[in-house]
Residue frames as qw, qx, qy, qz and C-alpha x, y, z in Angstrom:
[[0.383, -0.462, -0.669, 0.439, -12.56, -37.08, -2.02],
 [0.091, -0.065, -0.063, 0.992, -12.72, -33.35, -2.53],
 [0.361, -0.299, -0.476, -0.744, -16.27, -33.67, -3.77],
 [0.546, -0.466, -0.692, 0.076, -17.27, -35.03, -0.35],
 [0.239, -0.080, -0.348, 0.903, -16.22, -31.84, 1.50],
 [0.332, -0.023, 0.064, -0.941, -19.31, -30.17, 2.92],
 [0.680, -0.123, -0.533, -0.489, -21.37, -33.34, 2.67],
 [0.711, -0.415, 0.410, -0.393, -22.80, -35.57, 5.42],
 [0.587, 0.393, -0.706, -0.055, -20.80, -38.77, 5.63],
 [0.905, -0.408, 0.090, -0.079, -20.27, -41.99, 7.57],
 [0.298, 0.709, -0.617, 0.164, -16.58, -42.45, 8.50],
 [0.958, -0.273, -0.083, 0.026, -15.08, -45.70, 9.67],
 [0.034, 0.811, -0.555, 0.184, -11.69, -45.37, 11.52],
 [0.573, 0.261, -0.768, 0.119, -9.29, -48.20, 12.20],
 [0.382, -0.124, -0.795, 0.453, -9.56, -48.18, 15.95],
 [0.104, 0.014, 0.289, -0.952, -11.87, -45.28, 16.79],
 [0.345, 0.427, 0.789, -0.275, -15.13, -46.73, 15.39],
 [0.211, 0.498, 0.644, 0.541, -17.82, -45.27, 13.18],
 [0.058, -0.460, -0.270, 0.844, -18.88, -41.57, 13.03],
 [0.269, 0.691, 0.593, 0.315, -21.45, -39.49, 11.25],
 [0.156, -0.754, -0.136, 0.623, -21.14, -35.79, 10.47],
 [0.496, 0.868, 0.027, -0.026, -20.28, -33.15, 7.87],
 [0.808, 0.011, 0.124, 0.576, -16.88, -33.59, 6.29],
 [0.000, 0.985, 0.017, -0.172, -14.98, -30.31, 6.59],
 [0.144, 0.807, -0.561, -0.117, -11.45, -31.39, 5.81],
 [0.987, -0.008, 0.146, 0.064, -9.38, -34.41, 4.73],
 [0.216, 0.798, -0.562, -0.004, -5.65, -34.82, 4.63],
 [0.177, 0.315, -0.928, 0.086, -4.17, -38.32, 4.21],
 [0.439, -0.308, -0.842, -0.058, -6.00, -40.69, 6.57],
 [0.137, -0.336, -0.532, 0.765, -7.15, -37.83, 8.86],
 [0.068, -0.576, -0.530, -0.619, -10.52, -36.14, 8.54],
 [0.054, 0.110, 0.457, -0.881, -12.37, -33.42, 10.40],
 [0.163, -0.537, -0.765, -0.314, -16.14, -33.59, 10.91],
 [0.195, -0.165, 0.250, -0.934, -18.49, -30.93, 12.16],
 [0.706, -0.101, 0.150, -0.685, -21.75, -31.69, 14.05],
 [0.498, 0.269, -0.820, -0.085, -20.48, -35.24, 14.52],
 [0.792, -0.351, 0.282, -0.413, -21.87, -38.19, 16.40],
 [0.023, -0.339, 0.940, 0.033, -20.24, -41.54, 17.16],
 [0.822, -0.017, -0.272, -0.499, -22.41, -44.42, 15.94],
 [0.308, -0.475, 0.772, -0.290, -21.52, -46.72, 18.84],
 [0.279, 0.110, 0.954, -0.009, -24.05, -49.39, 18.06],
 [0.485, 0.211, -0.195, -0.826, -26.77, -49.75, 15.42],
 [0.427, 0.189, 0.880, -0.088, -29.54, -52.23, 14.65],
 [0.539, 0.681, 0.425, -0.254, -31.29, -52.49, 11.34],
 [0.479, 0.807, -0.309, -0.154, -28.38, -51.96, 8.92],
 [0.982, 0.017, -0.030, 0.186, -25.87, -54.58, 7.87],
 [0.702, -0.059, 0.031, 0.709, -22.84, -52.35, 7.39],
 [0.140, -0.540, -0.056, 0.828, -21.68, -48.72, 7.05],
 [0.016, 0.029, 0.610, 0.792, -22.70, -48.76, 3.39],
 [0.210, -0.565, -0.764, -0.229, -26.28, -49.51, 4.30],
 [0.264, -0.648, -0.379, 0.606, -26.15, -46.85, 7.06],
 [0.131, -0.371, 0.207, 0.896, -25.13, -44.33, 4.47],
 [0.129, -0.153, -0.715, -0.670, -27.78, -45.35, 1.99],
 [0.445, -0.491, -0.653, -0.366, -30.81, -46.23, 4.16],
 [0.332, -0.549, 0.377, -0.668, -30.06, -45.38, 7.75],
 [0.020, -0.084, 0.952, -0.294, -31.36, -47.86, 10.31],
 [0.481, -0.325, -0.620, -0.527, -34.65, -49.76, 10.61],
 [0.640, -0.539, -0.528, 0.145, -34.53, -50.09, 14.41],
 [0.164, 0.684, -0.180, 0.688, -33.77, -46.54, 15.63],
 [0.615, -0.681, 0.082, -0.388, -34.88, -47.26, 19.21],
 [0.956, -0.212, 0.031, 0.200, -32.15, -49.94, 19.52],
 [0.637, 0.553, -0.113, 0.525, -29.34, -47.71, 18.37],
 [0.551, -0.681, -0.105, 0.470, -26.60, -46.00, 20.41],
 [0.460, 0.601, 0.111, 0.645, -25.67, -42.77, 18.68],
 [0.449, -0.336, -0.364, 0.744, -23.87, -40.30, 20.97],
 [0.052, 0.893, 0.211, -0.393, -24.52, -36.58, 21.47],
 [0.622, 0.675, 0.098, 0.384, -23.24, -34.40, 18.72],
 [0.508, -0.556, 0.041, 0.657, -19.97, -32.49, 19.09],
 [0.250, 0.882, -0.009, -0.399, -19.22, -29.29, 17.24],
 [0.540, 0.699, -0.463, -0.072, -16.02, -30.59, 15.68],
 [0.816, -0.388, 0.426, 0.053, -13.84, -33.66, 15.81],
 [0.320, 0.656, -0.648, -0.219, -10.65, -34.88, 14.19],
 [0.945, -0.079, 0.291, -0.129, -10.52, -38.59, 13.35],
 [0.042, 0.668, -0.700, -0.249, -7.30, -40.30, 12.50],
 [0.186, -0.149, 0.961, 0.143, -6.61, -43.60, 10.65],
 [0.663, 0.380, 0.201, -0.613, -9.76, -43.36, 8.54],
 [0.314, -0.114, 0.882, 0.331, -10.23, -46.39, 6.35],
 [0.115, 0.469, 0.799, 0.360, -13.63, -45.64, 4.83],
 [0.147, 0.322, 0.187, -0.916, -15.81, -42.60, 3.99],
 [0.138, 0.448, 0.836, 0.285, -19.36, -43.08, 2.69],
 [0.161, -0.078, -0.064, -0.982, -21.43, -40.15, 1.47],
 [0.228, 0.340, 0.807, -0.425, -24.96, -40.21, 2.92],
 [0.023, -0.446, -0.671, -0.592, -28.22, -40.02, 1.00],
 [0.311, -0.381, 0.039, -0.870, -31.04, -37.68, 2.00],
 [0.810, -0.312, -0.402, -0.293, -32.93, -40.72, 3.29],
 [0.750, -0.139, -0.484, 0.429, -30.09, -41.79, 5.64],
 [0.169, 0.290, -0.245, 0.910, -29.47, -38.21, 6.81],
 [0.535, -0.409, -0.099, -0.733, -33.03, -37.80, 7.94],
 [0.872, -0.259, -0.407, -0.080, -33.06, -41.25, 9.55],
 [0.654, 0.034, -0.446, 0.610, -29.74, -40.87, 11.45],
 [0.040, 0.299, -0.226, 0.926, -30.47, -37.35, 12.65],
 [0.625, -0.411, -0.113, -0.654, -33.79, -38.56, 14.13],
 [0.764, -0.159, -0.582, 0.230, -32.15, -41.28, 16.25],
 [0.449, -0.877, -0.019, -0.168, -32.31, -40.03, 19.87],
 [0.193, 0.701, -0.593, 0.346, -29.02, -39.24, 21.62],
 [0.859, -0.256, -0.432, 0.097, -27.61, -42.01, 23.73],
 [0.005, -0.687, 0.435, -0.582, -26.40, -40.89, 27.06],
 [0.628, -0.221, -0.699, 0.260, -25.63, -42.45, 30.39]]
């Protein structure tokens, strides 16, 4: 996991959901992300693995929150390193706000 520090990742947590951001620290099942967004809902990707590889094919249907400077996520069960393609795709999905 040390080789993922500093990289853009998709993180799936047990009860908190799915997040995207730069992995800045990992200890046990707890991670810190910077410039992070919660991926509340997505359309056009089957699972987190496809999100990290391809991004989404229906960006206008997605609900990706505003970015926060830093977040700590506990009970992480999956970390996927993102490709350049998925990074560009995810970062171009408009912020979902109410």
